[in-house]
C-alpha positions as CSV (number, residue, x, y, z in Angstrom):
1,X,165.2,99.0,100.2
2,X,163.5,96.3,98.1
3,X,163.3,92.7,99.2
4,X,165.9,91.8,96.6
5,X,168.3,94.5,97.9
6,X,167.6,93.3,101.4
7,X,168.8,89.8,100.5
8,X,171.7,90.9,98.4
9,X,173.3,93.1,101.1
10,X,174.9,89.8,102.4
11,X,177.7,90.1,104.9
12,X,177.6,93.9,104.9
13,X,174.0,93.9,106.2
14,X,173.2,90.6,107.8
15,X,169.5,89.7,107.7
16,X,168.5,89.6,111.3
17,X,167.3,86.2,112.3
18,X,167.8,84.8,108.8
19,X,171.4,84.9,107.5
20,X,172.8,84.4,111.0
21,X,171.8,81.5,113.1
22,X,170.6,83.1,116.3
23,X,169.5,82.0,119.8
24,X,166.7,84.6,119.8
25,X,164.0,83.0,121.8
26,X,160.2,83.3,121.4
27,X,159.2,86.5,123.4
28,X,158.4,85.7,127.0
29,X,160.8,82.7,127.1
30,X,162.8,84.1,130.0
31,X,160.8,82.3,132.6
32,X,160.9,78.9,130.8
33,X,163.6,76.3,131.3
34,X,164.1,73.4,129.1
35,X,164.2,70.0,130.8
36,X,167.8,69.3,131.9
37,X,169.1,72.7,130.9
38,X,172.1,73.5,133.0
39,X,172.4,76.5,135.2
40,X,174.7,79.4,134.1
41,X,176.8,80.7,137.0
42,X,177.5,84.3,136.4
43,X,179.1,87.3,138.1
44,X,178.3,91.0,137.6
45,X,180.8,93.8,137.4
46,X,179.0,97.1,138.3
47,X,176.0,97.2,140.7
48,X,174.9,100.7,140.1
49,X,171.6,101.7,138.4
50,X,171.9,99.5,135.4
51,X,173.7,96.7,137.1
52,X,170.9,96.3,139.7
53,X,168.3,96.4,136.8
54,X,170.2,93.5,135.3
55,X,170.2,91.5,138.5
56,X,166.5,92.0,139.0
57,X,165.8,90.9,135.5
58,X,168.1,87.9,135.8
59,X,166.0,86.7,138.8
60,X,163.3,86.0,136.2
61,X,165.6,83.6,134.3
62,X,165.7,80.2,136.0
63,X,168.8,79.2,134.1
64,X,171.0,81.9,135.7
65,X,172.6,81.9,139.1
66,X,174.5,85.0,140.4
67,X,177.6,83.8,142.3
68,X,179.4,87.1,142.8
69,X,179.3,90.9,142.3
70,X,181.9,93.7,142.1
71,X,181.7,97.5,142.4
72,X,184.0,100.3,143.2
73,X,181.6,101.9,145.7
74,X,181.3,99.8,148.9
75,X,177.7,100.6,149.6
76,X,176.7,99.4,146.1
77,X,177.8,96.0,147.0
78,X,174.9,95.8,149.5
79,X,172.6,97.3,146.8
80,X,173.6,94.4,144.5
81,X,172.7,91.8,147.1
82,X,169.3,93.5,147.6
83,X,168.8,93.5,143.8
84,X,169.6,89.8,143.5
85,X,167.5,89.0,146.6
86,X,170.1,86.9,148.4
87,X,173.6,86.7,149.8
88,X,176.4,86.6,147.3
89,X,180.1,87.1,147.5
90,X,181.1,90.7,146.8
91,X,184.4,92.6,146.1
92,X,185.8,95.9,144.9
93,X,188.2,94.1,142.7
94,X,186.4,92.3,139.9
95,X,189.5,90.4,138.9
96,X,189.2,88.1,141.9
97,X,185.8,86.9,140.5
98,X,187.4,86.1,137.2
99,X,189.9,83.7,138.8
100,X,187.1,81.4,139.9
101,X,186.8,78.3,137.7
102,X,183.1,77.9,138.5
103,X,182.0,81.1,136.7
104,X,180.6,80.7,133.2
105,X,179.8,84.3,132.3
106,X,180.3,87.9,133.3
107,X,177.7,90.7,133.1
108,X,179.4,94.1,132.5
109,X,177.5,97.1,133.8
110,X,180.3,99.6,134.4
111,X,181.0,103.0,133.0
112,X,181.6,103.1,129.2
113,X,185.3,103.6,129.6
114,X,185.7,100.3,131.6
115,X,183.9,98.1,129.1
116,X,187.0,97.2,127.1
117,X,189.2,96.4,130.2
118,X,186.6,94.3,132.0
119,X,185.6,92.5,128.8
120,X,189.1,91.6,127.7
121,X,190.0,90.4,131.3
122,X,186.9,88.2,131.3
123,X,187.6,86.7,127.9
124,X,191.2,86.1,128.9
125,X,189.8,84.2,131.9
126,X,187.7,82.0,129.6
127,X,184.4,83.6,130.4
128,X,181.5,84.6,128.1
129,X,180.4,88.2,128.3
130,X,177.2,90.2,128.3
131,X,178.3,93.9,128.1
132,X,175.9,96.8,128.5
133,X,175.5,99.3,125.7
134,X,177.2,101.1,124.2
135,X,179.6,98.3,123.6
136,X,182.6,100.6,123.6
137,X,183.8,104.0,124.7
138,X,185.7,104.6,121.4
139,X,186.4,102.9,118.1
140,X,189.7,101.4,119.2
141,X,188.1,99.8,122.2
142,X,185.3,98.3,120.1
143,X,187.8,96.8,117.6
144,X,189.9,95.3,120.4
145,X,186.8,93.7,121.9
146,X,185.6,92.2,118.6
147,X,189.1,90.7,118.0
148,X,189.3,89.2,121.5
149,X,185.8,87.7,121.3
150,X,186.4,86.1,117.9
151,X,190.0,85.0,118.5
152,X,189.0,83.3,121.7
153,X,185.7,82.0,120.4
154,X,183.6,83.4,123.3
155,X,179.9,84.2,123.3
156,X,179.4,88.0,123.5
157,X,176.2,89.9,123.7
158,X,175.7,93.7,123.8
159,X,173.1,94.9,126.2
160,X,170.6,96.9,124.2
161,X,167.6,94.9,125.3
162,X,165.0,96.0,122.7
163,X,166.7,93.6,120.3
164,X,164.8,90.9,122.3
165,X,161.5,92.7,122.5
166,X,158.5,91.0,120.8
167,X,157.6,94.4,119.4
168,X,160.8,94.5,117.4
169,X,160.4,90.9,116.4
170,X,157.0,91.8,114.8
171,X,158.5,94.9,113.2
172,X,161.3,92.8,111.7
173,X,158.7,90.3,110.3
174,X,156.8,93.0,108.6
175,X,159.9,94.6,107.1
176,X,161.4,91.3,105.9
177,X,158.1,90.4,104.2
178,X,158.6,93.4,101.9
179,X,155.4,95.1,102.8
180,X,157.1,98.5,103.0
181,X,158.5,98.4,99.5
182,X,161.6,100.5,99.1
183,X,162.8,102.1,102.3
184,X,165.1,105.1,102.0
185,X,164.3,107.0,105.2
186,X,164.0,106.2,108.9
187,X,163.4,108.7,111.6
188,X,163.8,107.9,115.3
189,X,164.0,109.8,118.6
190,X,164.0,109.4,122.4
191,X,163.0,112.5,124.4
192,X,163.1,113.1,128.2
193,X,162.3,116.1,130.4
194,X,163.5,115.4,134.0
195,X,166.7,115.8,136.0
196,X,167.0,112.0,136.1
197,X,166.6,111.8,132.4
198,X,169.4,114.2,132.1
199,X,171.7,112.0,134.3
200,X,171.5,114.2,137.4
201,X,171.7,111.1,139.7
202,X,171.9,111.3,143.5
203,X,175.2,111.6,145.2
204,X,175.1,109.6,148.4
205,X,176.2,111.2,151.7
206,X,178.8,108.5,152.4
207,X,180.7,109.0,149.1
208,X,184.4,109.5,150.0
209,X,187.8,108.2,149.1
210,X,187.3,105.6,151.7
211,X,184.1,104.2,150.2
212,X,185.0,104.7,146.5
213,X,188.0,103.3,144.8
214,X,188.7,106.5,142.9
215,X,192.0,105.5,141.2
216,X,190.4,102.3,139.9
217,X,187.5,104.3,138.6
218,X,189.7,106.7,136.6
219,X,191.5,103.8,134.9
220,X,193.1,105.4,131.8
221,X,191.1,108.6,132.1
222,X,193.0,111.9,133.0
223,X,194.0,111.9,136.7
224,X,192.1,114.4,138.9
225,X,191.2,114.7,142.6
226,X,188.3,112.7,144.0
227,X,185.0,114.1,142.7
228,X,181.8,112.3,143.7
229,X,179.9,114.1,141.0
230,X,182.1,112.6,138.3
231,X,181.7,109.2,139.9
232,X,178.0,109.1,140.3
233,X,177.0,111.3,137.3
234,X,179.6,109.9,135.0
235,X,177.4,110.1,131.9
236,X,177.9,113.9,131.9
237,X,181.6,113.6,131.1
238,X,183.4,112.6,127.9
239,X,186.2,110.9,129.9
240,X,183.9,108.1,131.0
241,X,180.8,108.2,128.8
242,X,179.5,108.6,125.3
243,X,176.7,111.1,126.1
244,X,173.3,111.0,124.5
245,X,174.6,109.0,121.6
246,X,175.9,106.2,123.8
247,X,173.0,106.3,126.3
248,X,170.0,106.7,123.9
249,X,171.0,106.8,120.3
250,X,172.4,103.2,120.7
251,X,168.9,101.9,121.6
252,X,167.4,103.4,118.5
253,X,170.3,102.2,116.3
254,X,170.1,98.7,117.7
255,X,166.4,98.7,117.0
256,X,166.8,99.9,113.5
257,X,169.5,97.3,112.8
258,X,167.2,94.6,114.2
259,X,164.2,95.7,112.0
260,X,166.1,96.2,108.8
261,X,168.8,93.7,109.0
262,X,171.5,96.4,108.5
263,X,174.7,95.3,110.2
264,X,177.2,97.8,109.1
265,X,178.6,101.2,110.2
266,X,177.1,104.2,108.5
267,X,179.3,105.8,105.8
268,X,178.7,109.4,107.0
269,X,177.2,111.2,110.0
270,X,176.5,114.9,110.5
271,X,175.4,116.2,114.0
272,X,174.0,119.4,115.3
273,X,172.6,120.4,118.7
274,X,173.8,122.1,121.8
275,X,174.0,122.4,125.6
276,X,171.0,124.6,126.0
277,X,169.6,124.1,129.5
278,X,171.9,122.2,131.9
279,X,174.7,124.5,133.1
280,X,176.3,122.0,135.4
281,X,179.7,121.6,133.9
282,X,178.8,118.6,131.7
283,X,180.6,118.0,128.4
284,X,177.8,116.6,126.3
285,X,174.9,118.5,124.7
286,X,171.4,118.1,126.1
287,X,170.0,118.1,122.5
288,X,171.6,116.1,119.8
289,X,170.5,115.4,116.2
290,X,172.4,113.3,113.7
291,X,171.8,112.4,110.1
292,X,173.3,109.1,109.0
293,X,174.0,107.7,105.5
294,X,173.5,103.9,105.4
295,X,173.5,101.8,102.2
296,X,170.5,102.9,100.3
297,X,168.9,104.9,103.1
298,X,169.1,107.9,105.4
299,X,168.6,107.5,109.2
300,X,167.7,110.6,111.2
301,X,168.0,110.4,115.0
302,X,167.6,113.0,117.7
303,X,167.4,113.0,121.5
304,X,166.1,115.9,123.6
305,X,166.6,116.2,127.4
306,X,164.4,119.3,127.6
307,X,161.1,118.1,126.3
308,X,159.5,114.6,126.5
309,X,157.0,114.9,123.7
310,X,156.9,111.7,121.6
311,X,159.0,109.9,124.1
312,X,160.4,106.9,122.2
313,X,159.5,106.4,118.6
314,X,160.9,104.9,115.4
315,X,159.3,105.5,112.0
316,X,160.3,103.5,108.9
317,X,159.1,105.2,105.7
318,X,158.6,102.9,102.7
319,X,157.3,103.3,99.2
320,X,154.4,101.0,100.0
321,X,153.8,101.8,103.7
322,X,154.9,103.2,107.0
323,X,156.0,101.3,110.0
324,X,155.8,103.0,113.4
325,X,157.4,101.4,116.5
326,X,156.8,102.6,120.0
327,X,157.6,101.1,123.3
328,X,154.7,98.7,123.5
329,X,153.5,98.4,119.9
330,X,154.1,98.5,116.2
331,X,151.8,99.6,113.4
332,X,152.1,99.2,109.7
333,X,150.0,101.5,107.5
334,X,150.0,100.9,103.8
335,X,150.4,103.7,101.2
336,X,147.7,103.9,98.5
337,X,150.0,103.1,95.6
338,X,147.2,102.1,93.2
339,X,147.6,103.7,89.7
340,X,145.6,106.8,89.2
341,X,145.2,109.5,86.5
342,X,147.2,112.5,87.6
343,X,144.8,115.3,86.8
344,X,147.1,118.1,88.1
345,X,149.7,117.5,85.4
346,X,147.1,118.1,82.7
347,X,146.0,121.4,84.2
348,X,147.7,123.4,81.5
349,X,146.2,121.4,78.6
350,X,143.1,121.9,76.6
351,X,140.0,119.8,77.3
352,X,140.6,117.7,74.2
353,X,144.2,117.0,75.2
354,X,143.1,116.1,78.7
355,X,140.4,113.7,77.3
356,X,142.9,112.1,75.0
357,X,145.3,111.6,77.9
358,X,142.6,110.1,80.0
359,X,141.5,107.7,77.3
360,X,145.1,106.6,76.7
361,X,145.5,106.1,80.5
362,X,142.3,104.0,80.7
363,X,143.3,101.9,77.8
364,X,146.5,100.9,79.6
365,X,145.0,100.4,83.0
366,X,142.1,98.1,82.2
367,X,143.0,95.3,84.7
368,X,141.6,95.4,88.2
369,X,143.9,97.3,90.6
370,X,146.2,95.4,92.9
371,X,144.8,94.9,96.4
372,X,146.3,97.1,99.0
373,X,148.2,95.7,102.0
374,X,146.0,95.7,105.1
375,X,146.8,97.9,108.1
376,X,148.6,95.8,110.7
377,X,149.3,96.3,114.3
378,X,150.7,94.5,117.3
379,X,150.6,95.8,120.9
380,X,151.7,94.2,124.1
381,X,148.6,93.4,126.2
382,X,147.7,95.9,128.9
383,X,149.2,95.0,132.1
384,X,151.8,92.7,130.4
385,X,154.6,91.4,132.6
386,X,157.1,90.9,129.7
387,X,160.6,92.2,130.5
388,X,162.8,92.5,127.4
389,X,165.9,92.8,129.6
390,X,165.0,89.4,131.2
391,X,164.5,87.8,127.7
392,X,167.7,89.4,126.5
393,X,169.6,87.9,129.4
394,X,167.9,84.5,128.7
395,X,169.0,84.7,125.1
396,X,172.6,85.1,126.3
397,X,172.4,82.3,128.8
398,X,171.0,80.0,126.2
399,X,173.9,80.8,123.8
400,X,176.4,80.1,126.6
401,X,175.0,76.6,126.5
402,X,174.5,76.1,122.8
403,X,177.5,78.2,121.6
404,X,175.3,79.7,118.9
405,X,175.6,83.3,117.9
406,X,173.3,85.7,119.6
407,X,171.6,88.4,117.4
408,X,173.3,91.3,119.1
409,X,176.8,89.9,119.0
410,X,180.1,91.7,119.0
411,X,179.8,92.8,115.3
412,X,176.3,94.0,115.7
413,X,177.1,95.8,118.9
414,X,180.2,97.4,117.5
415,X,178.5,98.7,114.5
416,X,175.9,100.4,116.7
417,X,178.6,101.8,118.9
418,X,180.6,103.1,115.9
419,X,177.6,105.1,114.8
420,X,177.4,106.6,118.3
421,X,181.1,107.6,118.2
422,X,180.5,109.1,114.7
423,X,177.7,111.3,116.1
424,X,179.9,112.6,118.9
425,X,182.9,113.1,116.5
426,X,180.8,115.2,114.2
427,X,179.3,117.3,117.0
428,X,182.6,118.1,118.7
429,X,184.5,118.7,115.5
430,X,181.7,120.7,113.8
431,X,182.2,118.6,110.7
432,X,180.8,115.6,108.8
433,X,182.2,112.4,110.2
434,X,183.0,109.6,107.7
435,X,183.8,106.0,108.4
436,X,186.8,104.6,106.6
437,X,186.3,100.9,106.4
438,X,189.9,100.3,105.1
439,X,191.6,102.0,108.1
440,X,188.7,101.3,110.5
441,X,188.8,104.9,111.7
442,X,186.5,107.9,111.8
443,X,187.6,110.8,109.6
444,X,186.5,114.4,109.4
C-alpha cells in the first residue's frame, strides 16, 4: 500500500492515531497520574485467569479503583481479592454490581459467549466497558454490541493489549512514514507447545454444582449436565469460545490493524488445519492457518499448539523494505531498490546487443542513485517493567474521563472479531468464507 492509498482508504481503513482522535498515551504512562485527575471506580466480571491478570495490571494504574468483582465460581472470588491485593465486595451475580451508582466502568473478562450479555447489561446501566478479546462470540453479538455502544454514547475498549505496546507504536510510525513502499503481504503467527498453551487448564478439586453456578455459565448455550472440564477449559468448546482464532489470531489481527491503519473486515478468508495431537474431546483444531484478503493486500496467519518455534512474530513485506515485529522489538530492513542493469535478461543476446543495451541503460541512469533507507530497530530495554495491559487499561480509564475515542474501540474490535469468525467459518464449513458488507453476514 502506498502512502497515498493509505490516506485515501478513509473510513474503510482508519489511519491509526491519525484520522481518529485517540486517547493512546505515551508508552509507560500507566503509572503516571495528571494533577487533579479523578479516580475511575470500576468493577470486574470474571476473575479467572485473564480477569486476575487485569486486576494485577490495574493495580499499576493510579487512576483506577476496583470496587467490586463477580464470578460464577465461588473460590475465584477469593482469587480476585488476592489479585487486587485488598478486600473488595464480591458476588456471583454481576448484575448487582451494575445497580450501583458509584461505578464508572466495567471490565469484562468472561467466556466469549458471555461478552454480549454482560456488555449490553453494563451499557444499559450507564457504564463504560472494557471487554476482553475477542470482542464477540459471533457476528450477531458483535453487531449488537457496536449498536449499543454507539446508541448510548458509551466508551468501549476491546482488550487486545498489544495495541497499546510501544513496540506497535514504533511499527505504526515506520509504516505511516511510507518507508515500506507498497505493502501487499503480511505474515503473522503465534506458536505454542505446552498443555497450558493448548488450554488444558487445571480443574480444582472443589468444583461442584454448589461452588459453580452452572446454569448461569451455560447462558444461551445448549443445556447439559454439570461438567467442570467445560467450565474451566471452556476455550476447547465452540459453545463458549472462538478457539485459536479468538484466543490468538485476534492479537495478530489487532496488531496488524494498529500498524497499517486497516479498520475493516476482510473480504475473504480461507482456512486449513486440523486437530492433530490433542484427543481430549475439544471442538477446535490445534493447528489453524488462514489466508485473508484485505483491501490491496493479503494477510496470512497461523497458530500451532504443537510446536513453539518462532513464538510470536508479524512480518510486513513492502516493496521498499520489511518490517518484523516480535514481542519486545521491531526491525525495519530496507530493500535495495536502486536501479541496476539486469544482466540475466540479456543472456540470450549477442555481445553487441548486450553492449548496446548497457549503453542505453547508462545513458538514462546518469544521475546519482537515490539513497537507501537506513535499517531501523527499536527494542524494549532488557529488564524493562513496561506492562502493555496496564497501559491499555490506563488508556481506557483516561477515555472514561475525556470521552475521547480509544484506538481499539467497538468498531476496531468488531472488525478483528469478524475476521476470527470468518476463519472458524471457513474451517468448519470447508469453504471460502466471504464477508457481505450489505447484509453484515458471513457467507460461504
